[in-house]
C-alpha atoms as a printed R data frame, in Angstrom:
    type eleno elety resid chain resno       x      y       z
1   ATOM     1    CA   MET     A     1  -0.268 -7.481   3.591
2   ATOM     2    CA   ALA     A     2  -1.388 -6.964   0.005
3   ATOM     3    CA   TRP     A     3  -3.626 -3.893  -0.440
4   ATOM     4    CA   ASP     A     4  -5.651 -4.676  -3.631
5   ATOM     5    CA   GLU     A     5  -7.084 -2.105  -6.242
6   ATOM     6    CA   TRP     A     6  -6.689  1.144  -4.292
7   ATOM     7    CA   ASN     A     7  -7.368  4.581  -5.908
8   ATOM     8    CA   VAL     A     8  -9.815  7.613  -5.640
9   ATOM     9    CA   TRP     A     9 -13.373  6.417  -7.045
10  ATOM    10    CA   TYR     A    10 -16.134  8.796  -7.038
11  ATOM    11    CA   ARG     A    11 -18.784  6.779  -9.350
12  ATOM    12    CA   ALA     A    12 -20.512  9.972  -9.178
13  ATOM    13    CA   ARG     A    13 -22.972  8.944 -11.832
14  ATOM    14    CA   GLY     A    14 -26.694  9.276 -12.380
15  ATOM    15    CA   ASN     A    15 -29.103  6.568 -13.316
16  ATOM    16    CA   ASP     A    16 -29.477  7.656 -16.686
17  ATOM    17    CA   GLN     A    17 -25.428  7.067 -17.484
18  ATOM    18    CA   ARG     A    18 -24.674  3.742 -19.054
19  ATOM    19    CA   GLY     A    19 -22.073  1.914 -20.974
20  ATOM    20    CA   ARG     A    20 -18.135  1.987 -21.226
21  ATOM    21    CA   ASN     A    21 -17.607  5.468 -19.999
22  ATOM    22    CA   ILE     A    22 -19.327  5.406 -16.488
23  ATOM    23    CA   LEU     A    23 -16.180  4.152 -14.759
24  ATOM    24    CA   GLU     A    24 -14.111  6.585 -16.553
25  ATOM    25    CA   GLU     A    25 -13.131  9.230 -14.008
26  ATOM    26    CA   HIS     A    26 -11.595 12.610 -14.495
27  ATOM    27    CA   TYR     A    27  -9.107 13.536 -11.912
28  ATOM    28    CA   ASN     A    28  -8.166 16.649 -10.311
29  ATOM    29    CA   LEU     A    29  -5.341 18.097  -8.081
30  ATOM    30    CA   GLU     A    30  -7.249 17.373  -4.984
31  ATOM    31    CA   ASP     A    31  -7.548 13.511  -6.379
32  ATOM    32    CA   ALA     A    32  -3.658 13.832  -6.848
33  ATOM    33    CA   LEU     A    33  -3.045 14.873  -3.015
34  ATOM    34    CA   VAL     A    34  -5.349 11.812  -2.033
35  ATOM    35    CA   VAL     A    35  -3.129  9.441  -3.982
36  ATOM    36    CA   SER     A    36   0.045 11.152  -2.568
37  ATOM    37    CA   THR     A    37  -1.205 10.469   1.162
38  ATOM    38    CA   PHE     A    38  -2.037  6.773   0.041
39  ATOM    39    CA   LEU     A    39   1.076  6.616  -0.998
40  ATOM    40    CA   ASN     A    40   2.587  8.064   2.172
41  ATOM    41    CA   SER     A    41   0.742  5.818   4.160
42  ATOM    42    CA   PHE     A    42   1.990  2.648   2.251
43  ATOM    43    CA   VAL     A    43   5.362  3.679   2.712
44  ATOM    44    CA   ASN     A    44   4.675  4.508   6.546
45  ATOM    45    CA   HIS     A    45   3.301  0.892   7.117
46  ATOM    46    CA   SER     A    46   5.881 -0.974   4.639
47  ATOM    47    CA   ASN     A    47   6.254 -3.114   7.578
48  ATOM    48    CA   VAL     A    48   3.219 -5.101   7.246
49  ATOM    49    CA   VAL     A    49   2.100 -3.664   3.700
50  ATOM    50    CA   LYS     A    50   4.576 -5.175   1.132
51  ATOM    51    CA   ILE     A    51   2.735 -4.833  -1.923
52  ATOM    52    CA   ALA     A    52  -0.009 -2.265  -2.944
53  ATOM    53    CA   ASN     A    53  -1.701 -2.236  -6.375
54  ATOM    54    CA   MET     A    54  -3.685  0.759  -7.823
55  ATOM    55    CA   ALA     A    55  -6.847 -0.337  -9.452
56  ATOM    56    CA   GLN     A    56  -6.270  0.074 -13.030
57  ATOM    57    CA   LEU     A    57  -3.955  1.771 -15.096
58  ATOM    58    CA   VAL     A    58  -5.651  2.963 -18.439
59  ATOM    59    CA   ASN     A    59  -9.130  4.668 -18.672
60  ATOM    60    CA   VAL     A    60 -10.936  2.928 -16.225
61  ATOM    61    CA   ILE     A    61 -10.126  4.914 -12.552
62  ATOM    62    CA   ALA     A    62  -6.857  5.345 -14.134
63  ATOM    63    CA   PRO     A    63  -3.631  7.592 -14.282
64  ATOM    64    CA   ILE     A    64  -3.859  7.044 -18.148
65  ATOM    65    CA   PHE     A    65  -6.162  8.262 -20.269
66  ATOM    66    CA   THR     A    66  -6.677  7.594 -24.054
67  ATOM    67    CA   ASN     A    67  -9.242  7.831 -26.753
68  ATOM    68    CA   ASP     A    68  -8.845  6.687 -30.369
69  ATOM    69    CA   THR     A    69  -6.416  9.535 -31.453
70  ATOM    70    CA   GLY     A    70  -4.352 10.183 -28.543
71  ATOM    71    CA   MET     A    71  -3.920  9.936 -24.655
72  ATOM    72    CA   PHE     A    72  -3.085 12.523 -21.672
73  ATOM    73    CA   LEU     A    73  -1.596 11.805 -17.827
74  ATOM    74    CA   GLN     A    74  -4.152 12.491 -15.474
75  ATOM    75    CA   THR     A    75  -3.358 14.323 -12.126
76  ATOM    76    CA   ILE     A    76  -2.915 11.012 -10.106
77  ATOM    77    CA   TYR     A    77  -0.260  9.832 -12.529
78  ATOM    78    CA   TYR     A    78   2.369 12.017 -11.341
79  ATOM    79    CA   PRO     A    79   2.666 11.362  -7.466
80  ATOM    80    CA   LEU     A    80   2.338  7.467  -8.364
81  ATOM    81    CA   GLN     A    81   5.215  7.906 -11.209
82  ATOM    82    CA   LEU     A    82   7.556 10.022  -8.665
83  ATOM    83    CA   PHE     A    83   6.872  7.550  -5.843
84  ATOM    84    CA   ALA     A    84   7.390  4.553  -8.248
85  ATOM    85    CA   THR     A    85  10.803  5.849  -9.550
86  ATOM    86    CA   TYR     A    86  12.517  7.261  -6.321
87  ATOM    87    CA   ALA     A    87  10.820  6.179  -3.254
88  ATOM    88    CA   LYS     A    88  13.546  3.437  -2.683
89  ATOM    89    CA   GLY     A    89  15.318  1.642   0.195
90  ATOM    90    CA   LYS     A    90  14.254  1.668   3.786
91  ATOM    91    CA   SER     A    91  11.065  3.534   5.357
92  ATOM    92    CA   LEU     A    92  12.356  5.722   8.007
93  ATOM    93    CA   ALA     A    93   9.864  6.591  11.155
94  ATOM    94    CA   LEU     A    94   9.121 10.487  10.796
95  ATOM    95    CA   LEU     A    95   8.433 12.962  13.954
96  ATOM    96    CA   SER     A    96   6.396 15.502  12.203
97  ATOM    97    CA   GLU     A    97   4.678 18.332  14.223
98  ATOM    98    CA   GLY     A    98   2.829 21.182  12.695
99  ATOM    99    CA   PRO     A    99  -0.773 23.014  11.941
100 ATOM   100    CA   GLN     A   100  -3.453 21.001  12.078
101 ATOM   101    CA   TYR     A   101  -7.062 21.268  11.150
102 ATOM   102    CA   MET     A   102 -10.293 19.692  12.558
103 ATOM   103    CA   THR     A   103 -12.513 16.625  10.770
104 ATOM   104    CA   ARG     A   104 -15.393 15.095  11.899
105 ATOM   105    CA   SER     A   105 -14.285 11.813  11.830
106 ATOM   106    CA   PHE     A   106 -10.681 11.894  12.912
107 ATOM   107    CA   GLY     A   107 -10.253 15.358  14.918
108 ATOM   108    CA   ASP     A   108  -6.972 16.976  14.507
109 ATOM   109    CA   VAL     A   109  -5.103 16.117  11.419
110 ATOM   110    CA   PRO     A   110  -1.679 17.436  10.422
111 ATOM   111    CA   TYR     A   111  -1.878 19.791   6.942
112 ATOM   112    CA   LEU     A   112   1.358 18.394   6.048
113 ATOM   113    CA   ASP     A   113   1.389 14.572   5.750
114 ATOM   114    CA   THR     A   114   4.577 13.100   5.102
115 ATOM   115    CA   SER     A   115   6.743  9.791   4.548
116 ATOM   116    CA   ALA     A   116  10.593  9.100   4.386
117 ATOM   117    CA   ALA     A   117  12.690  6.831   2.171
118 ATOM   118    CA   PHE     A   118  16.445  6.105   2.925
119 ATOM   119    CA   ASP     A   119  18.381  4.525   0.182
120 ATOM   120    CA   ASN     A   120  22.159  3.432   1.153
121 ATOM   121    CA   THR     A   121  22.633  0.635  -1.622
122 ATOM   122    CA   SER     A   122  25.494  2.609  -3.663
123 ATOM   123    CA   ASP     A   123  28.844  0.601  -4.238
124 ATOM   124    CA   ASN     A   124  30.244  4.088  -4.022
125 ATOM   125    CA   THR     A   125  31.951  3.944  -0.430
126 ATOM   126    CA   ARG     A   126  32.059  7.670  -0.223
127 ATOM   127    CA   ASP     A   127  27.957  7.593  -0.710
128 ATOM   128    CA   ASN     A   128  26.376  8.075   2.949
129 ATOM   129    CA   GLY     A   129  23.168  7.131   1.259
130 ATOM   130    CA   THR     A   130  20.116  9.215  -0.285
131 ATOM   131    CA   LEU     A   131  17.001 10.754   1.831
132 ATOM   132    CA   ILE     A   132  13.677 10.911  -0.106
133 ATOM   133    CA   LEU     A   133  11.196 12.988   1.661
134 ATOM   134    CA   ASN     A   134   7.654 13.269   0.896
135 ATOM   135    CA   VAL     A   135   5.486 15.824   1.805
136 ATOM   136    CA   THR     A   136   1.634 16.758   0.829
137 ATOM   137    CA   ASN     A   137   0.498 20.175   1.831
138 ATOM   138    CA   ARG     A   138  -3.348 19.688   2.212
139 ATOM   139    CA   HIS     A   139  -3.899 23.055   2.776
140 ATOM   140    CA   PRO     A   140  -5.950 24.741  -0.041
141 ATOM   141    CA   SER     A   141  -4.760 28.305   0.205
142 ATOM   142    CA   GLN     A   142  -1.452 28.770   2.437
143 ATOM   143    CA   ALA     A   143   2.087 27.391   2.003
144 ATOM   144    CA   ILE     A   144   3.473 25.851   5.135
145 ATOM   145    CA   THR     A   145   7.223 26.229   5.994
146 ATOM   146    CA   ALA     A   146   8.997 23.384   7.688
147 ATOM   147    CA   ASP     A   147  12.363 22.592   9.115
148 ATOM   148    CA   VAL     A   148  13.578 19.040   8.320
149 ATOM   149    CA   ILE     A   149  15.981 17.994  10.751
150 ATOM   150    CA   LEU     A   150  18.139 15.428  11.057
151 ATOM   151    CA   ALA     A   151  19.156 13.192  14.101
152 ATOM   152    CA   ASP     A   152  22.646 11.637  12.909
153 ATOM   153    CA   LYS     A   153  23.307 12.874   9.592
154 ATOM   154    CA   GLN     A   154  24.041 15.917   7.640
155 ATOM   155    CA   PHE     A   155  22.832 17.085   4.382
156 ATOM   156    CA   SER     A   156  25.324 17.083   1.520
157 ATOM   157    CA   GLY     A   157  24.984 19.662  -1.151
158 ATOM   158    CA   ALA     A   158  21.946 20.086  -3.767
159 ATOM   159    CA   VAL     A   159  18.744 19.145  -2.713
160 ATOM   160    CA   THR     A   160  16.475 17.808  -6.089
161 ATOM   161    CA   VAL     A   161  12.841 19.264  -5.537
162 ATOM   162    CA   ARG     A   162   9.876 17.755  -7.679
163 ATOM   163    CA   GLU     A   163   6.803 19.380  -6.940
164 ATOM   164    CA   VAL     A   164   3.375 18.347  -7.925
165 ATOM   165    CA   ASN     A   165   0.980 21.282  -8.308
166 ATOM   166    CA   GLY     A   166  -1.516 23.525 -10.257
167 ATOM   167    CA   PRO     A   167  -3.573 26.717 -10.425
168 ATOM   168    CA   ASP     A   168  -6.348 25.416  -7.917
169 ATOM   169    CA   ILE     A   169  -7.258 22.192  -6.174
170 ATOM   170    CA   LYS     A   170 -10.116 21.389  -9.019
171 ATOM   171    CA   ALA     A   171  -7.421 21.635 -11.826
172 ATOM   172    CA   GLU     A   172  -7.857 18.918 -14.373
173 ATOM   173    CA   ASN     A   173  -5.757 17.386 -17.127
174 ATOM   174    CA   ASP     A   174  -7.271 16.789 -20.646
175 ATOM   175    CA   PHE     A   175  -6.264 15.827 -24.273
176 ATOM   176    CA   THR     A   176  -5.215 19.816 -24.803
177 ATOM   177    CA   THR     A   177  -4.096 21.213 -21.538
178 ATOM   178    CA   THR     A   178  -1.496 19.896 -18.336
179 ATOM   179    CA   ARG     A   179  -2.713 22.058 -15.868
180 ATOM   180    CA   VAL     A   180  -1.165 19.707 -13.261
181 ATOM   181    CA   LYS     A   181   2.121 18.347 -13.485
182 ATOM   182    CA   THR     A   182   5.624 17.606 -12.203
183 ATOM   183    CA   VAL     A   183   8.170 20.576 -11.849
184 ATOM   184    CA   GLN     A   184  11.776 19.975 -10.863
185 ATOM   185    CA   LYS     A   185  13.994 22.417  -9.103
186 ATOM   186    CA   SER     A   186  16.846 22.427  -7.136
187 ATOM   187    CA   VAL     A   187  17.699 23.999  -3.526
188 ATOM   188    CA   THR     A   188  21.123 23.595  -1.142
189 ATOM   189    CA   ALA     A   189  21.364 22.196   2.039
190 ATOM   190    CA   GLN     A   190  24.465 21.530   4.420
191 ATOM   191    CA   GLY     A   191  24.165 20.867   8.172
192 ATOM   192    CA   LYS     A   192  21.414 19.018   9.994
193 ATOM   193    CA   THR     A   193  18.257 21.346   8.957
194 ATOM   194    CA   LEU     A   194  16.726 22.095   5.806
195 ATOM   195    CA   THR     A   195  14.189 24.705   5.562
196 ATOM   196    CA   TYR     A   196  11.849 24.455   3.102
197 ATOM   197    CA   ASN     A   197   8.248 26.157   2.077
198 ATOM   198    CA   PHE     A   198   5.887 23.828   1.023
199 ATOM   199    CA   PRO     A   199   3.386 25.488  -1.341
200 ATOM   200    CA   ALA     A   200  -0.438 25.210  -0.604
201 ATOM   201    CA   HIS     A   201  -2.350 22.107  -2.145
202 ATOM   202    CA   SER     A   202   0.950 20.830  -3.350
203 ATOM   203    CA   PHE     A   203   2.879 17.183  -3.235
204 ATOM   204    CA   THR     A   204   6.660 17.782  -3.004
205 ATOM   205    CA   MET     A   205   9.471 15.285  -3.106
206 ATOM   206    CA   LEU     A   206  12.768 16.002  -1.667
207 ATOM   207    CA   GLN     A   207  15.940 13.979  -3.070
208 ATOM   208    CA   VAL     A   208  19.120 14.669  -1.265
209 ATOM   209    CA   LYS     A   209  22.280 12.828  -0.468
210 ATOM   210    CA   LEU     A   210  23.650 12.802   3.031
211 ATOM   211    CA   GLY     A   211  27.014 12.806   4.383
């Protein structure tokens, strides 16, 4: 299956608006979290979805925005860049449990939306592979602490944390200010369990070697 031309698209335009700018969406943090959820779904269904193309890349419903004198990266750029760069290898089937919220169309939906990839293609015989865990916290105001538990391997040392977040879910980037971006830090993990506090309205990618 090929998923062609996906993205967030409002088309929230009035009848009096015409011309080339009508499709130049301005995205916020909320949209970035929707994009990370799309990407989680593609990873989780990679047994049938073999290719998934974002609709456009520059200006028209796009992660990169330009004018005659400059450019900036829209909020949706950051989760796309992280998945494209780091989410490699085999998709893992996760058992995920946690707090939920009620929706009109889909019933109870978890606040934490997850996917994972495992890459064990290194030529280093002592390398037992790298786990990439992708977590979107859809709660607008509360951080959620979760235990990540491995079944048959162990965490081995430093965990690289890449977090996409901003001051609130309506935060946008523009030519002068980057309110939403990726921030990187490091934590450590040993044994089979990693406990992490996923901030409100965030996408977090954890990258860690396994032993």
